[in-house]
N, C-alpha and C positions, 0 to 999 in steps of 0.2 A: 456422566454427561446428561443423564435423564432430567436432572434439575434444569439444565439449559434448554432442553427440548420443551419441557413444560412451560418454562418462563416465556419462550418465544411464542408458543401457542396461546398462552393466556393474554399476551400483549395483542395478538391478532384478534382473539375472540372479544376482548374488551372493546377494540375499535369497531368490530362488526356489530356488536350489540348496541353500540351507541349510534349507529347509522340505521335508523328505522327503515329506510327505503331499500336497504341492501341485503336484507336477510328475511327468509320466510317466517311469517308469524307462527306457523304451526310447529316449527322446530325450535322456537325460542326457549321454551321450557326445558327441552332436552339439553340444549347448549348451556343453559344456566345451571342445570343440575351438574353437568360435567365440570363447569367452572368451579362450583362450590366444592366438589370432591377433590379436585386438583389443588385448590388453594389450601385445603386442610392438610394435604400431604406435603406441601412445599418444604416445611421445616425438616421433615424426615429426609426428603430427597437431597438436601444439602449435604447430609452425612452419608448418604447411600453410596456415593462414589468410593469412599474409604472402606465402607463395610463390604462392598461387593468383591473387593480384592481378597478378602479373607473368608467369605461365605458364599458358597456356590448357590445356595437358595436365593440369597439376595440378588446375585448376578442374574439368575433365571427370571426372577420377578421383574427386575428392572428392564431386562431385554423385552419382556412381554409388554410392559407398560410403555416403553419407548415406541414399539410398533403400533400400539393402539393410539398413541398421541399423534403419530404421523398420519394414521388413517383418518383420525378426526380432523386434522388440519386440512387434508385433501378434501374432505366432505365440506368443510367450511368454505374452502376456496371455490368449490363447485357451486355452492349455494350463492356465493357473491357474484357469480357470473350470470345468474338468473335474476330478472327484475322481480321486484315484489309484486305479489298478486292481490294485495289489498284485501285479504281475507276471503276472496272468492273461491278458494280451493274447496271449501266445505259445501258449496252449492252444486247440486247435480248437473244443472245446465252448463256450468263452467267446464265440468269434466267432459261433458258431451262435446263442447265446442273445441276443447284443447285436450284430446285424449293422449297426445304424445307426452304430456307432462306427468301423467299418472305414474308410469314406471319409475321416473326419477324420484317423485315424491315418496312413493312406496319404498323404494330401495333406501333412500336417505333416512326416512323415519326408522326403518327396521335396523339399519346399520348403527344409527346413533343409540337406539335402545340397547343393542347388543354391546356396544362399547361401554355404555354406562353400567351395564350389568357386570361386565368383566372387570371394570375398574373398581366397582364396589367389592367384588371378590378379592381383588388385590389388596384393597385397604383392609379387609377383614383378615387376610393372610398375614399382613404385616403386623397387625395387632395380636393375632392368636399364636402364630407359629414363631415369630421372631421376638415376641414379648416387648414390642416397641409401641407404647401408647401414642395414638395420634390425638393431640389435644384439640378440642373443639374451638380453636382460635385461629381465625384466618389471618395469615400474614399479609400486611398491606402490600399491594402490588408494586407500589412506588417506594418501598423501603429504601431509605436514604443510602444505606451501606451497599445495597445491591444495584440500584439503578443509576446512581449518580457517582461518577468517578471523582476521586479526591483531587486529582490534578487534571486540568483540561489541556495540558501540553507537556512537552519534554521539560523535566525539572532539573536534570543534571547534565553535565557535559559528557557525552558518550565517548569522547576521544581521550578522556583521562586515563593515564597509565600509572599504576602504583607498584613499586617494588621491582620493576623489570628494567629500570634504566641501566643498571650494570650489565645485564644480559645484552641489551642493545649496543652499548658502548663497546663491549668485547667483540661483537660481530663486525661493527663498523671498523674497528681497528684492523681486523683481519682483511676486510675489503680494501682498505687503503694500502695494505702491504702487498697485495696481489700484483704480479707483473707478468709472469710467463704462463702460457697455456690457459686453462680455464680453472679458476679456483672453485672447488666444491666445498660448501659449508653445510653441515648438518645441524639442525635443531631438533633434538630427540627427547621425547618424554611422554608421559601418560596424558590421556584426554583431559581437558579442562585446566591444564597447567599454564597456558598462555603462550604456546609456541607460535601460533598465528599472529597474536598480538605483538610479540617481539619482532617477528619478520615484518609486520606492517609498520612498526615504528622505525625500523631501519630503512625500509623501502621508501617511506614518505619523508625521511630526513632531508633537509635542505642541502646539506653538504653531499649527501649521496646523490641527490638529484643533479647537482652540479658536476660530480665526478663521472657519472655514467650518461652517455649520450642516448642510450635506449634502456628503458626499464620495463620489464615484462612480468606480469603476475599471472600465473596459471593455477587454478584450483583443480586438483587431480581427483582426490577422493577415492572411494572404494570401487565405484562403477565408473569406468571411463573408456574412451575409445581413442586409439592412437591418432586417428585422423582428426578427431575433435580437438585433441591437444595441439596438433599442428595448426589447425585453424584458429584456435584461441591465441597462439603466439602471434599469428599474422594479424588478428584483429587488434592486438595490443600495438602493432606496428602500423595500423591504419589501413589494412588491406582486407577486404571482405572475402576474398579468395573463394568465390563460388565456382563450383564445377571442376576444379583441378584435382588430379590424382595425387597420391602421396609423394611420388617422385617430384612432381612439379611444386608441391607445397614446400618440400625440403629445399629445393632449389631457390624458391622465393625467400625463404627464411635466411639462407646464406647470403643472398644478394642484399637484403635489407641490412644485415648486420656486418657485412664485410667492411673492414677498416675502422670499425667503431668499437668503443668500449661499452659493453652492455652488462646488465644485471638481470638474471632470470630467477624468479622465485617459483619453485614447484611446491605448492602448499598441500599438505595432508596426503602424502603418498602412502599407500598401503601394500601394493602388490610386490611380492618377492620376485616376480618375473619382470625384469627391467629391460627386456630386449627392445621394447618401444623407445625407452630412453636412450639406449645405445645407438639406435638408428638416428635419433634427433641429434645426439651429441656429435656423431660423426659429421653431420652437416653444418655444425656451428663453427664459425671462424675462430681460430685460436689466437691467444696473445692479447696484448694491450691492457692486461689486468682485468679482463672480463671475468665474471663470477656467476656462480649458481648457488642459491640457498635452497635447501631441501628441508621441509618440516615433515616429521613422521613420528609415529608412536613406536616404530620397529627399528632397532639399531641396525639390523642386517640389511634393511632396505637402503639406508643411507650408505652403508659400506658398498653395496652392489652398485650404487649410483656414483661411486668414485670418491666418497668422502673419507679422508684420512682421519685417524684417531685424533691427531693434533688439531683438527679443525671440526671436531664434533663437540657441540655444546649441549649440555644437559641442564636445562633450567631447574632451579630448586623451587620447592614450595615457598610461599611467602612467609616471612617471619611473623611472629606474633604481633609486633607493632605495625608492620605493613598490612597485615590482614585486618586489623582493627581500623586502620586509616582508610583502606579501600571501602570497608563496610560503612564507615561514617560518611564518606563522601557521597554515598548513594542513599543510605537510610535517612540521613539528616541533611539531604541536599537543600531542603527548604531554608536551613540556617547556615548555608555555606559549609556544610560538613561538620558542624560543631554540635555535640550532644548537649542540648539545653535542659535535659531532664535527668538529674542524677539517679533517680530510681530506675531508669532504663539502662544505665551503663552496665551494671553487672549481668543482667539478663542478656543484653546485647553481646557482651563478651563471651558469655556461655554459648550463644548461638554460633558466634564466629569460631570458637575453639573446635566445634564439631565439624567445621568445614575443612579442617586439616591443611590450611594454607593454600587451597586450590582456588584460584581467582574466579573461575566460573561458578563454583558453589557459593562463594562469598557474594558475588554480584547477584545471584538469584535470590538469596535470602535477604540481601540488602534491598532489592527491589520489592520484595514482599512487605518489608517493614516500612518502606517509603510510603506505601499505599494504605497503611493501617493507621488508625488513630494512635497518638502518642500516649497510650494508657498502659500502666503496668500489667493489669490483668490480661489485656489483649496480647501483649508481648510474651507474657508467661505462657499463655495458651499456645502460641506459635512455637515457643521453645519446647514445650512438652510434645507437641505434634511432631516436631523435627526429631526429637529423641525416639519416638515410636517408629518413625520412618526408618531411622538408622538401625533400629533393632531388626527390621525386616530386610534392609538392604544396606550393607556396610559401605557401599560406594557413596561418599558424601555428595558428589556431584549429582548422581541420579536421584538420591534422596531429596536434595534441595530442589531439584526440578519437579519431582513429584509433589512436594509440598507446595511449590509455587502454583502448580495446576489446581491442586485441591483448594487453595485459598483464593482462586479467581472468583469474581462475581459470576453468577450464572450466565449472563449474556456474553461475558468475555470468554467463557469456555468454548462456546460455539465459534467465536472469532478465532480463537487459538487453534482449534482443530482444523480450520481451513488450511493451516500451514502444512498439513500432512500431504497435501496434493503435490507439493513442489519437489522436484528432484534435488539431489545433493548440490550444494553450492549455487543454487539458482538465485539470481538477483530478482527480487520481487518488487513490482511497482506498487507504491502505496495506494494509488488511485484504483488499481484493480481490486485490491483487498477491500477498500472502503465501498466501492460500487457493488461488489459481490455481497458484502455484509448487509448493505441497504436492500439489495434485491431480494435476499432471503428473509428479511425481517429480523435479523439477529440484533439489530441496534434498537434499544428502547427510545422512543421519541415522546417528549412531554411538552405540554403547554406551548405548542407552536414553534418549538426550537428548530433551528436549521438542521435538516437531515445530514447534510455534508459536515457541518460542524460537529454533530454528535458522532458521526463515523470517524472523524479525525481524532476525537477524544478517545474512542476505543483503541485506535492505533497507538496513541500516546500511552494508553493503559498498558499495552504489551511492551512497548519500548522501555517505559519506566520500570517495568518488572524484569528487564533484561532478558525477555523471551524473544525479542527481535534485536538484531544487530544492525546498526546504521551503516549503509554503504555510501550513499550520495546525499548531499544537502544542496539546496539552492544557495545563492550568494547571501541570502538573509537568514540562513540557518534552518529553513523548513526541510524536513526529511522528505526525500522523493523516492528513494529505493532502500530496500533492506534485504537481509537474508537471515537464516537461522543457523546456529551452531549445530554441528552434526550430532552432538549429544542431546540437544533440545529436540532435534528431528527424530531421534530414536524414541524419545518419550512421546512425542505427539503422534507418531505413527502407531505406536502400541495402543494409545488411547483411542485413536480413530478406528483401528481395526476392531478393538473390543466392543465399540459402540456402533459398528456398521456404518460409520460416517464415511470412511474411505477405505478401500482395499485395493492393493496393487493389481489384482486380477480383474477388478471392476465388477465382480459379482456380488449381488445382495447388499450393495451399499448405495448411498444416496448422493455421492459426490465423486466426480471423476476428473482427472487432469489429462489434457491432451499434450503428449510430449513426443516429439520426433515422429516416427512411424508407429501407428497404433492400430490395433484391431478391436473394434467396438463389439462387445458381446451384448446379447439381449439383456436389458435392464430397464424395466419400465418404472422402477422406483426412483430414478435419478431426479434430483432437485437442481443440481448444478453440474455443468460441463464447461471446463475452462481450459484455455490455452496456458500451459505452464512451461513452455519451452524456454531454454536458456538464451541469454543475450547472444544475438548474432545468428541464431539458428531458426529454422522454420519447421512447421509441422507438415508432414506429407501424409495426406489422408485419402485413402482409396474410396471409390464410389460406393462400394458395399457398406463401408463404415459410415460414410457421410449420410447415406439414406436412413440410417438408424437414429441419427441425431434427433430427428423430429418425431420419433415414435414414443418418447417419454413425455406423456402429455402433462405431467405435473412439474415439468422443468421450470424453475424460476430464473435461473441465471445461465446464460449461454454466451461464452466468449470464444469465438473461433478466429481471433486475431492472429496475424503472422502465420497463416496457413496456406498451403498449396493443395488444391483439390484436383483429383484426376477426372472429376466430372465438372460440367459447367456449373458455376456457382449459382446461377439463376435457377437451375433445376432443384438444388437443395433448398434455396430460399423460398421457392414457390410453395413448399410444404410448411412454412413457418407459422402460418395462420392456425395450424393445429395446436400450437403451444400457447393457448389463451391465458395461461397463468404466468407467462414470461414477464419478468419485471426488469431484467438487465440483459441487454443485447449489445455485444461488442463485435463489430465487423472490421475493426481497425486493421489497416495494412493487408486487406484481402484484395487480390487482383485476379482478373480485371473486373471489378464490380462497377458496372455502368449505371444500374438503377436498382432500387429496392422493389420488391415484388408487390403486386396489388394486395396479396393476402396479409400484408403487414397491417392493414386496417382493422384486423380482428384483435390486435394486441392492445386492448384498451387498458391493461394493467401496467403497461410499460412505464418505468420510472427513469431508466438510464439508457440512452442510445448513443453509441460511439461509432462513428464511421470515419474517424480521422485517418489521414494518410491514404485515403482511397482516391488516387490521382485520376482515375477514369470515371469517377462518379459524376454524372452530369446534372441530375435532378433529384430532389426529394419529393416523395408523393404528397399530395395535399392532405392526406389523412393524418400526417404528423401533427397538424394543428388541432386535432381532436383528442390528442392524448393528454387529458386533463391532469393525470398524475405525474407527468414527466417532470423530473427534477434536474436532469443533466442531459444536455444535447451538445455533443462534440463533433463539429464538422471541420476542424482545423486541418490545414494542409491538404485540402481537396481542390487541386488546381483547376479541374475542369468544371467545378460547380459554379454556376453563374449567379444564383441567388437562392433564397429560401422561399417556400410558398407563402402567399399572403395569408394573414390570420394568425401569425406566430404570437401576436400579442395576447391571444386567448390563453396561453399556457401560464396561468397565474401562479403555478407552483414551481416554475423554473428557477433554479438557483445558480446553475452554471450554464453559460452559453459561450462556447468557444468556436472561433472561426466564422463569426457572423459577417456575411457579405451582403450589404443592403442592395436592393434592386434599384436600377436606374429608373427615371421617369418613364422611359419607353417600355420597360418590362412590366406590363400591366398585371401579370399573374404573380409577380414577386412581392416579397415583404419589404416595405420601406423601413428606414431606420426609425421613423416616427413611432412604430409599433412598440419599440423597446420601452417607451415611457410607461406602458401598462404592466411591465414585468417587475412588479414592486418587491418581489422576494429575491431578485437577482443579487448574488454575492460576488460572482466572477463573470467578467465579460471580456471576450476577445473580439475586437473589430478588425475587419479587413477592408480598407478603403483605398480606392485607386483614382477616383475622379470626383469633382465637386458635385456632379449631378446626383451622386448617391446621398447627399445631404441637402434637403430642401431648405429654403430660407426660413420656413416656420418650424424646422426640425432641429435647429442648432441647440435647443434647450432640452433635448430628450433625456440627457443623463442627469441633469442637475437635481431632480427630485427622487432619484433612486436611492433611498435612504439606507438600504441594506448593502449597497455596492461597496466592496472592500478592495477588490483586485481588478484593475483595468489594464488591458493591453490594446494598443492601437498600432497596427501594422499598415504601412502604406507601400508595400512592395509592388513594384511595377507601376508606380504613379508618374514616373518620368518628369520630374521637376515641375509639377503642376501647381502654378501660382494660385489658381482659383481654389484648388483644394486646400492650400495653406491658409487662405483667407477664411474658408469655412471652418477649418480645424481651430483657428484662433478664437472662434466663437463657441466651440463645442466644450463648454465648461463642464468638468466632472463634478460630482457632489463633494461637499466639503469634508465628509467623513472618510474619504478614500484613504486606504492604508498602504496600498502598493500600486505603482504606476510603471508601465513599460512602454516605451516609444521605440518602434522599429521602422527603419527606412523613412524617417521623417523627412519630407521633401523641402522644408524651409531651411533657410540659413540662420534664422534666429528662432529660439524656442518660443512656444505659444505663450501668449500674454497671461494665460491663466496658470502657468507653471510658476507659482510664487507662493511664499509662505503665508500670505493672507488668504488666498483662495483655497489652499490645501493645508490647513493648519495642523492636521494630525498625520500627514503623510510620513511613513516610516522608511519606505524603500523605493528607490528610484533607479530604473535601468534605462539607458539610452544606447541603442546599437544601430550601426549602419546609417545611411542617409547623408544629407547635405549639411547638417548642422555645423555652424562655424563658431557661434557664441551664444550665450544666454541673454534673453531679454533683460533689460535693466531691472524690471520688477522682480526677477528671480532673486536678486541680491537683497531685496527688502530694504533698500537704502532710505527711502523717504519715510517709511513707517517704523524704521528701526526694528523690523521683524526678523526673526531667525527661524530656520527650519528645525523640525524635530526629526529629520532624516537620520537613521542609524546605519543604513546600508546604501552604498552607491556603486553602480556598475556602469562602466563606459567601454564600449567595444566597437572597433572598426569605424572610427570617426576620423577620417584622414585629414579633415580641415578644421577640426575642433581645437580651439585654443583658449584656455582659461588658466588663471593663476591658482596654484595650490593654496596660497595664503588667503585668497578670497574665499575659497571653498571652506577652509577651516574656520574662517571667521563667521560665515553665515550658517554653518552646520556644526555647532558646538557639540552635538550629541553623536556625531559620526563615530561608528565603531569599526566599520570595515569598508574598504574601497578596493574594487577589482577593476583593473585597467589593462586593455590589450589592443594592439593595432591602432594606437592613437599617437602618432609621431610628434604632434605639435604640443603635447602636454609635457614639455621638458622640465617643468618645475615640480612635477609630482614626485613624491618620495618612493617611487617604484622603479626598479631597474627595467630597462628594455621595454618601455611603454609603447614604442613604435612597432614592436614585434609581438612576442607571446606575452609580454607583460608579467604581471604578478599581483600580489595581494598586500595591502597595507592594513594593519590592525591597530587599534587604539593602544594596546599595550606596548607597541614598538615606538610610540610617540615620545620624542625627547623634548 
């Protein structure tokens, strides 16, 4: 991982050296020396990860170098906090006037000199003792292979299943045969065989969904708590179940399931002690053909949980043909899964053969090859590397995952190691990962490119390599949450511990996850402290632990969302000004947060601020508008917040603004909607509008020139049939290049006049939910201009009076691929069953 640490530091150093006013001139020479030495070592460092696993000397040298780079990065950050002194440091009179600066300058100069000396020694040791020559050739910092991802989005369909169809059909047949008691089915086999994939395919099958009134998925894993299992079952049934004891939880489970046919999947069970399951089983209603599927690596576990031998299924490894097919679908996804390069076929089959038919191993190596150039020598190199890994580790899954890590670009290694903080089976929000990566500077930014777009590319880099598993997507296919396979987690935790990135005990590492109840130990090295609690759970943090949060002065990322504190939150936040290097702050869902502290004004490096779902938050401090580096501001679902402070238009780097509620004309200290026209880098905007006074007559054109805006959401919740607001909204034209539009609680009966294929010629996704909409404006249909939409995804929800014909929709939206409709009873002609209730999905491939 040292190559990743060096890459991140050099990126930051390059930026600092280019900003003349942000770094002391007297240290410039020392930083440039450090830059040159590290650039000379970069080629060696790329191979050092592999070498250190076999050579203790290399391991020791790399650990020392890693700590030196972290120290240098902290010094650089401290220098950037101090204003430039314009060369006055050398004059005696300056030192007399500002004696307090002398110790800092002296310490910094001395520390940098010592770091350069030690790194020089390390370079000499690499050359002398290891016999590795360091060529006097500096690798370009923006080397294409390392800094630019081959793909900027998901390339293949993550839901594809190959070779497991027979397994799923067999289990479905058993489920349909069930009638008495509770049928227990076991799916048993080694890790990476596809047990969970088979269970998911069955669980999500349309016929299974129709047969079972309730379907419940519970991830059990190695570390679990009986009460958490019960609460997970209830969350699947729509009950938050806060505060109940075990007896009450079991009673609720019984009441929800009584008289219903249900399917429960207990995924990845390890424990031979199944007394927890026996207690739950006793509470479950029997009969009606209800069933339980248990996936486990241990046959005895399935037997103890009531699985009979006749209902135990052992998936087999994939056949040779299916293995090659799965590999092709991933490695050659660019060409629809077809190998267009005959010279690669033999080496590809050689790689696949080494995977021994295990789907996880095949997906991992397929993901590697997808992200590599289609050149024989590159593929040959990977095949040889894989052979070497298998010589060290006969487990083809673990060897393929190790190979995948080794072949990651340097910047993605840091991103990948972040996954080590999350507990087993934790569902991870993409936004949290991207914001964290940006906050720590893990993502290389070039030529003014959007930081958020670059972060999403990194996320795609991990999903395309099959190191992240997709959990949830939006209606238009954008991944919103993910998780990691337990075997991937084993690899990433080992890597993270070896490199002091993360350690479960929290000692001598630089990143720590907040999960459940935790005890924070002294660790002043921390760079990131993040809430990593599972869905539906909260962090319970004691006052002693909370006080330590602000003692790590080099903290870059702090996410304390979904947390309950035993001390007043204001007491903790009052110390936050001490964290002047903080770039990412997430206070989402912290209650009762009423206001942000005055000390926030010291956080001039802040790039991401998330206070969403803080229902008691009433105001934001005026200092917010001075945060020139701010890229993301999320204030969505803050019901008590009246407006934002005036001057928001100064935040010229802002890319995401969610939950913006414009001030009324009477709210003189608030930000009017007109200021948005100055946010020229805005890519995502969420507006909260309730009355016409929030949009002045001269402000209706504020959006039209936002050329970077791609995603626009307008919510008129609580607008109460406001006709004046409808008139204003009709004039609030979005920019023509808009990619996605969401209208929520629209108060008008007819859609806005600008919602037409001429005004929004490249709109791809449209979502309309709730409100008074009855029909679309005639211009929507593009009749006079013979224009058609390029919309690919359409979602309509909770529109009780909306009535339009499916034939018209199909005619004006020829590119439509997916339609989701629910709670729209008047849409009787749509090819989706039950549109007046929970509805469903129509996809292009079902079109007849």
